[in-house]
TITOR-815162 format. One line per field, with one value per residue: x, y, z of N, C-alpha, C in turn; residue in three letters. Coordinates in Angstrom, 3 decimals. Each point is the difference from the previous one (the first is absolute). Last residue first. Layout:
N
nc1 <- (X	...)
nc2 <- (Y	...)
nc3 <- (Z	...)
cac1 <- (X	...)
cac2 <- (Y	...)
cac3 <- (Z	...)
cc1 <- (X	...)
cc2 <- (Y	...)
cc3 <- (Z	...)
r <- (ALA	...)
This chain:
175
nc1 <- (102.327	-5.310	-3.548	-2.315	-1.250	-4.783	-3.172	0.970	-1.473	1.531	2.405	-2.831	-4.473	0.750	0.701	-3.868	-2.694	1.666	-1.601	-5.093	-3.923	-2.394	1.981	3.376	1.283	3.989	4.093	3.008	2.604	1.040	4.342	4.769	4.528	1.232	-0.860	1.453	1.744	1.801	1.350	1.999	2.996	0.950	-0.939	-2.646	-3.975	-0.326	0.078	-0.388	-0.477	-0.926	-1.411	-3.116	-5.260	-4.303	-4.476	-3.707	-2.463	0.673	2.947	3.145	3.296	3.648	3.528	4.548	2.692	1.156	-0.226	-1.069	-0.063	0.204	-1.333	-0.923	0.084	-2.146	-3.693	-5.627	-1.538	-0.758	-2.129	-0.989	2.693	1.534	3.997	3.575	-0.142	0.156	1.040	0.469	1.587	2.691	1.947	1.389	-0.535	-1.428	-3.261	-3.083	-1.840	2.193	3.956	4.369	0.517	0.536	-0.182	0.319	2.633	0.963	-3.054	-1.873	-4.118	-3.603	-4.245	-1.980	-3.622	-3.195	-4.800	-4.322	-1.411	5.015	3.480	3.185	3.647	5.417	5.109	5.502	3.573	3.249	2.822	1.545	0.332	-0.295	-1.049	1.283	3.347	1.710	3.448	1.842	2.294	3.638	1.848	3.627	4.507	3.291	-0.248	2.159	5.855	3.715	1.566	-2.161	-0.823	-1.341	-4.309	-3.817	-0.353	-2.268	-4.927	-3.579	-0.476	-2.811	-4.843	-0.649	-0.117	-3.652	-3.914	0.025	-1.407	-4.223	-1.450	0.338	-2.737	-4.696	-0.521	0.085	-3.647	-3.641	0.813)
nc2 <- (135.513	-2.675	-2.221	-1.040	-4.461	-1.337	-4.306	-4.942	-4.795	-3.322	1.693	3.337	-1.569	-3.039	1.398	1.835	-2.290	-1.271	2.137	-0.171	-0.506	-4.612	-5.272	-4.413	-5.353	-3.209	-4.908	-2.569	-2.678	-4.341	-2.539	2.236	2.135	4.254	4.000	3.359	4.983	2.958	5.038	4.123	3.741	5.751	4.212	2.518	-0.830	-5.271	-4.400	-5.681	-3.860	-4.671	-3.194	-2.812	0.840	0.800	0.871	0.966	-0.355	-2.210	0.480	1.759	-0.728	1.298	0.430	2.078	2.873	3.541	2.966	4.660	3.992	1.707	-3.315	-3.903	-5.489	-4.773	-2.986	0.541	3.565	5.486	3.984	4.283	5.109	4.231	0.571	0.529	3.416	0.192	-4.345	-2.627	-4.781	-1.746	-4.162	-2.384	-4.115	-3.889	-2.556	-3.108	-1.972	-3.991	-2.605	0.328	4.868	5.596	4.078	4.986	2.380	4.724	4.058	-0.019	1.211	1.338	2.239	1.031	1.069	1.626	1.321	-2.236	-3.090	-0.546	2.211	0.242	-0.227	1.629	-1.477	-0.839	0.217	3.678	0.188	-1.841	-4.434	-4.927	0.536	4.605	3.748	4.326	2.921	2.008	4.241	2.286	3.820	4.711	2.329	0.030	3.738	4.175	-0.210	1.108	2.251	3.903	3.728	3.059	-0.359	0.051	4.259	3.109	-0.423	2.443	4.523	0.730	1.130	4.509	3.757	1.013	1.722	5.438	3.690	1.084	2.561	4.874	2.079	1.183	3.738	4.098	0.799	2.197	4.721)
nc3 <- (64.317	-1.392	-4.777	-4.743	-1.591	0.720	-1.786	-2.351	1.165	2.522	4.126	2.406	1.731	3.887	3.689	2.886	2.544	4.412	4.019	-0.504	-2.727	-2.152	0.938	-0.554	1.201	2.180	1.545	3.774	4.333	2.578	-0.992	0.466	-1.319	-1.358	2.922	3.596	3.778	4.280	4.067	1.816	-2.345	-1.470	-1.135	2.761	1.822	0.939	-3.255	-3.051	-3.897	-3.229	-5.300	-3.195	-2.546	-3.372	-3.719	-4.909	-4.606	-4.241	-3.543	1.377	4.149	3.949	4.405	3.353	4.296	3.407	4.734	4.179	4.386	4.519	4.830	4.255	0.582	0.602	2.779	-1.535	-4.126	-2.441	-1.999	1.246	0.786	2.101	1.416	-3.504	-4.886	-4.716	-3.305	-4.761	-4.412	-4.943	-3.701	-4.699	-3.238	-4.494	-3.854	-4.743	-3.875	-2.297	1.824	1.768	1.680	-0.475	1.528	2.609	3.317	-1.176	1.896	4.639	3.280	3.523	3.745	5.368	4.704	3.500	-1.531	-1.128	-3.442	-1.905	-4.058	-4.383	-2.972	-0.482	-0.924	-0.805	-1.473	0.488	4.621	4.740	3.113	1.271	5.625	1.974	2.187	2.657	2.672	4.663	2.655	3.291	3.569	0.906	1.369	-3.745	-3.583	-0.075	1.192	3.747	3.691	4.166	2.496	-3.102	-2.769	1.767	1.121	-3.497	-0.777	2.025	-1.058	-3.520	0.923	2.684	-2.424	-2.358	1.462	1.154	-3.521	-0.703	3.159	-0.503	-3.860	1.041	2.965	-2.057	-1.746	3.010	0.665)
cac1 <- (0.484	1.657	0.061	0.797	0.696	0.200	-0.577	1.129	-0.869	0.593	1.276	0.949	-0.146	-0.538	1.064	0.871	-0.976	0.790	1.078	0.899	-0.144	-0.107	-1.114	-0.443	-0.562	-1.352	-0.794	-1.026	0.297	-1.487	-1.611	-1.192	0.324	-0.260	-0.589	0.808	-1.139	0.298	-0.437	-0.904	-0.701	0.685	0.629	1.904	-0.183	-0.290	1.234	-1.210	0.996	-0.433	0.515	1.977	0.453	0.510	1.064	0.357	-0.736	-0.578	-1.103	-1.050	-0.776	-0.544	-0.173	-1.729	0.017	-0.554	1.387	0.037	1.117	-0.086	0.754	-0.144	0.132	0.493	1.677	0.671	-0.180	0.857	-0.535	-0.909	-0.323	-1.934	-0.524	0.427	-0.152	0.197	-0.727	0.690	-1.031	-0.635	-0.811	0.131	0.241	0.573	0.589	0.337	-0.467	-0.902	-1.132	0.135	-0.007	-0.835	0.897	-0.397	-0.529	0.727	-0.191	1.169	0.682	1.105	0.987	-0.329	1.007	1.440	0.989	0.532	-1.118	-1.427	-0.490	-0.549	-1.164	-1.266	-0.805	-0.951	0.561	-1.111	-0.033	-1.139	0.778	-0.032	-0.149	-1.100	-0.630	-0.369	-0.646	0.313	-1.295	-0.326	-0.440	-1.681	-1.376	0.848	-0.274	-1.235	-1.092	-0.176	0.786	-0.706	-0.578	0.506	1.661	-0.627	-0.547	1.903	0.881	0.407	0.596	1.415	0.574	-0.076	1.216	0.826	0.031	0.168	1.454	0.226	-0.889	0.695	1.608	-0.112	-0.204	1.089	0.634	-0.553	0.351)
cac2 <- (1.141	-0.416	0.463	1.211	-0.088	1.040	0.935	1.337	1.352	-0.569	-0.427	0.564	1.784	-0.584	-0.210	1.579	0.018	-0.530	0.874	-0.025	1.819	0.781	0.241	1.824	2.008	1.322	0.766	-0.562	1.212	1.556	0.027	-0.571	-2.096	-0.542	-0.897	-0.842	-1.621	0.375	-1.566	-0.108	-0.846	-0.831	-0.184	1.367	0.951	0.769	0.363	1.612	1.154	1.298	0.210	-0.533	0.296	-0.869	0.138	-0.768	0.884	-0.218	-0.631	0.754	-0.805	0.719	-0.367	-0.920	-1.001	-0.408	0.453	-1.747	0.215	1.446	0.574	1.136	1.352	0.453	-0.191	-0.341	-1.389	-1.098	-0.593	-0.721	-0.526	-0.150	0.288	-1.210	0.284	0.705	0.321	0.862	1.043	0.973	1.219	0.025	1.309	-0.057	0.552	-0.532	1.330	1.435	0.276	-0.958	-1.257	-0.928	-0.693	-0.798	-0.838	-1.855	-0.804	-0.041	-1.348	0.350	-1.290	0.530	-1.092	-0.627	1.401	0.890	0.749	-1.396	-0.624	0.622	-0.389	-0.123	0.627	0.036	-1.243	0.051	-0.535	1.589	1.249	-0.072	-1.407	-1.213	-0.562	-1.379	0.131	-1.244	-0.944	-0.322	-1.208	-0.863	0.054	-1.230	-2.284	0.067	0.577	-0.921	-0.491	-1.436	-1.636	0.190	-0.962	-1.178	-0.146	0.034	-0.735	-1.616	0.088	0.433	-2.036	-1.022	0.186	-0.828	-1.320	-1.270	-0.407	-1.052	-1.560	-0.197	-0.359	-0.966	-0.794	0.011	-0.394	-1.185	-0.779)
cac3 <- (0.907	0.648	2.205	0.552	0.093	0.357	0.522	-0.323	-1.397	-1.705	-0.141	-0.672	-0.374	-1.434	0.139	-0.653	-1.423	-0.701	-0.959	0.522	0.907	-0.897	-0.433	-0.144	-0.830	-0.167	-1.430	-1.397	-0.709	0.150	-0.523	0.748	0.518	-1.083	-0.614	-0.878	-0.314	-1.308	-0.139	0.740	-0.072	0.905	-1.341	-0.312	-0.381	0.409	0.820	0.061	1.430	0.477	1.572	-0.551	1.196	0.857	0.195	1.598	0.361	1.056	-0.588	-0.289	-1.194	-1.105	-0.619	-0.265	-1.309	-0.267	-1.049	-0.267	-1.535	-0.680	-1.159	-1.152	0.803	-0.927	-0.197	1.934	0.307	0.179	-1.191	1.247	-0.910	-0.384	1.334	0.426	1.739	0.338	1.246	1.064	1.162	0.884	0.480	2.036	0.005	1.423	0.234	1.571	0.285	-0.030	-0.127	-0.545	0.353	0.058	-0.523	-0.749	0.106	-0.693	-1.436	-0.970	-1.840	-0.439	-0.637	-1.063	-1.163	0.686	-0.369	1.764	0.259	0.438	1.864	0.455	-1.950	0.501	-0.998	0.976	-0.694	-0.565	-0.772	-0.467	-0.584	-1.038	-1.013	-0.435	-1.174	-0.246	-1.642	-1.363	-0.520	-1.979	-0.395	-0.232	1.428	1.242	-0.408	0.427	-1.202	-1.111	-1.553	-0.198	1.535	0.701	-0.534	0.090	1.224	0.370	-1.131	0.404	1.648	-0.318	-0.341	0.715	0.553	-1.183	0.578	1.144	-0.325	-0.351	0.567	1.099	0.390	-0.663	0.939	0.500	-1.393	0.095	1.805)
cc1 <- (1.466	0.513	2.019	-0.252	1.172	2.580	1.225	-1.349	1.206	-2.097	-0.578	1.699	0.473	-0.118	0.321	1.481	0.365	-1.059	0.965	1.189	1.156	0.630	-0.148	-0.687	0.387	-0.875	-1.431	-0.001	-0.762	0.163	-0.887	-1.063	-1.418	0.081	0.507	-1.430	0.277	-1.129	-0.015	-0.436	-0.327	-0.871	0.565	0.098	1.136	-0.597	-1.159	1.408	-0.688	1.184	-0.197	0.393	1.858	1.049	0.382	0.810	0.665	-0.407	-0.363	-1.026	-0.691	-0.368	-2.046	0.200	-0.854	0.357	-0.936	-0.016	-1.623	-0.199	-0.507	0.717	-0.727	0.872	1.072	1.434	0.427	-0.199	1.132	0.575	-0.707	0.099	-1.709	-0.932	0.470	0.127	0.609	-0.735	0.311	-1.106	0.526	-0.636	1.105	0.098	0.808	1.340	-0.421	-0.331	-0.647	-1.313	0.208	0.741	-1.026	0.168	-0.644	0.171	0.851	0.128	1.092	0.381	0.866	0.967	0.209	1.306	1.073	1.206	0.395	-1.125	-1.136	-0.394	-0.891	-1.143	-1.389	-0.696	-1.992	-0.619	-1.468	0.563	-0.928	0.324	-0.325	-0.108	-1.091	-0.631	-0.471	-1.029	0.068	-1.097	-0.619	-0.530	-0.974	-1.306	0.213	-1.414	-1.320	-0.613	-0.316	0.961	1.065	1.181	1.101	1.264	0.781	0.712	1.812	0.740	0.447	1.195	0.679	-0.265	0.385	1.289	0.902	0.090	0.304	1.392	0.948	-0.228	0.870	1.707	-0.168	0.267	1.735	0.843	0.358)
cc2 <- (0.646	1.444	-0.109	0.338	1.558	-0.534	1.348	1.536	0.386	0.850	-0.802	-1.203	0.344	0.977	-1.120	-0.741	0.448	0.370	-1.305	0.631	-0.245	2.281	1.382	-0.006	-0.161	0.611	1.509	1.318	0.179	0.729	0.146	-0.527	-0.038	-1.648	-0.794	-0.994	0.001	-2.197	-0.252	-1.776	-1.068	-1.253	-1.263	-1.215	0.819	1.507	1.080	0.939	1.118	-0.124	1.690	-0.462	-0.793	0.517	-0.586	0.185	-0.244	1.311	0.011	-0.593	0.816	-2.036	0.630	-0.254	-0.413	-0.835	-1.869	-0.526	-1.909	-0.503	1.455	0.847	1.591	1.389	0.428	-0.983	-0.514	-1.469	-1.083	-1.493	-1.615	-1.181	-0.118	-0.372	-1.462	0.481	1.557	0.378	0.546	0.265	0.117	0.835	0.329	1.661	0.338	1.593	0.237	-0.001	0.834	-0.250	-1.275	-0.993	-1.115	-0.014	-1.028	-0.863	-0.580	0.211	1.569	-1.352	0.900	-1.343	1.036	-0.786	-0.498	0.803	0.811	0.567	-0.373	-0.587	0.405	-0.274	-0.137	1.091	-0.718	-0.868	1.182	-0.052	1.370	1.580	0.236	-1.255	-1.224	-0.022	-0.584	0.205	-0.686	-0.165	-0.719	-1.242	-0.004	0.448	-0.394	-1.339	-0.499	0.482	-1.080	0.528	-0.524	-0.279	1.190	-0.050	-2.145	-0.610	0.074	-0.528	-1.509	-0.577	0.094	-1.270	-1.527	0.179	-1.171	-1.639	-1.034	0.266	-1.088	-1.303	-0.915	-0.254	-1.231	-1.206	-0.225	-0.748	-1.632)
cc3 <- (-0.867	0.561	0.480	1.267	-0.338	-0.126	0.502	0.539	0.136	-0.874	-1.414	-0.646	-1.180	-0.736	-1.879	-0.910	-0.758	-1.623	-0.291	0.000	1.225	1.616	-1.112	0.514	0.143	-1.406	0.700	-0.415	-0.999	-0.107	0.309	-0.789	0.785	0.274	-1.046	-0.438	-1.530	-0.597	-1.435	0.233	1.243	0.103	0.579	-1.153	-1.102	-0.116	1.153	0.468	0.329	1.329	0.523	2.202	-0.727	1.107	1.650	0.309	2.240	0.712	0.932	-0.706	-0.709	-0.970	-0.439	-1.199	0.080	-1.768	-0.726	-1.446	-0.545	-1.635	-0.734	-0.069	-0.275	0.560	-1.160	-0.092	1.498	0.998	0.656	-1.027	0.478	-0.739	-0.547	1.879	0.374	1.963	0.545	0.858	1.348	0.696	1.084	-0.636	1.588	0.604	1.927	-0.037	1.397	0.353	-0.777	-0.341	-0.978	0.795	-0.080	-0.795	-0.527	0.715	-0.441	-0.565	0.044	-0.441	-1.733	-0.895	-1.763	-0.219	0.924	-0.491	0.822	0.740	-0.194	1.579	1.479	-0.427	1.300	-0.757	0.631	-0.619	-0.771	-1.506	0.164	-1.053	-1.185	0.109	0.436	-1.073	0.088	-0.984	-0.100	0.437	-1.098	-0.438	-0.760	1.538	1.285	-0.234	0.838	-0.940	-1.048	-1.636	-0.783	0.998	0.739	-1.309	-0.376	0.899	0.602	-0.636	0.222	1.218	-1.247	-0.626	0.980	1.365	-1.327	0.036	1.687	-0.465	-1.235	0.475	0.735	-0.893	-0.875	0.676	0.553	-1.695	-0.331)
r <- (UNK	UNK	UNK	UNK	UNK	UNK	UNK	UNK	UNK	UNK	UNK	UNK	UNK	UNK	UNK	UNK	UNK	UNK	UNK	UNK	UNK	UNK	UNK	UNK	UNK	UNK	UNK	UNK	UNK	UNK	UNK	UNK	UNK	UNK	UNK	UNK	UNK	UNK	UNK	UNK	UNK	UNK	UNK	UNK	UNK	UNK	UNK	UNK	UNK	UNK	UNK	UNK	UNK	UNK	UNK	UNK	UNK	UNK	UNK	UNK	UNK	UNK	UNK	UNK	UNK	UNK	UNK	UNK	UNK	UNK	UNK	UNK	UNK	UNK	UNK	UNK	UNK	UNK	UNK	UNK	UNK	UNK	UNK	UNK	UNK	UNK	UNK	UNK	UNK	UNK	UNK	UNK	UNK	UNK	UNK	UNK	UNK	UNK	UNK	UNK	UNK	UNK	UNK	UNK	UNK	UNK	UNK	UNK	UNK	UNK	UNK	UNK	UNK	UNK	UNK	UNK	UNK	UNK	UNK	UNK	UNK	UNK	UNK	UNK	UNK	UNK	UNK	UNK	UNK	UNK	UNK	UNK	UNK	UNK	UNK	UNK	UNK	UNK	UNK	UNK	UNK	UNK	UNK	UNK	UNK	UNK	UNK	UNK	UNK	UNK	UNK	UNK	UNK	UNK	UNK	UNK	UNK	UNK	UNK	UNK	UNK	UNK	UNK	UNK	UNK	UNK	UNK	UNK	UNK	UNK	UNK	UNK	UNK	UNK	UNK)
């Protein structure tokens, strides 16, 4: 008797799920995909191409650092390279490095110069994006005389970039 009860419950479940599917098909002439909302796929600024290389995380684990491998180009001066990087904030609500008055961004796409001889770097421009990859604000530093070359500190995110660009270290990293 117990196995007949189990069998009838199983048959009841099969019939009820099939019945629901049959009922919804019979009452609507629209295709089944028409009622499913489309989810927008967010493409990170700079794209998701194979040219992006993962370099590491900030010490607190809140900032992902990547470099655009194809953007690394020699400048007109010896041992100076131009390049693009992308920093992604893992959780903007927990990120504590926003400066006063700065919008809470998800992505930061920047162009830089790296001087391999003097182990210094210089920011050229940067764009901040929200979690939907919509531009929030753009900064251009190319005509700002107060922006100076910065020495690369040991253990810094800039040192990861220096090692990659100037010393060809960790070139096997990536996605």
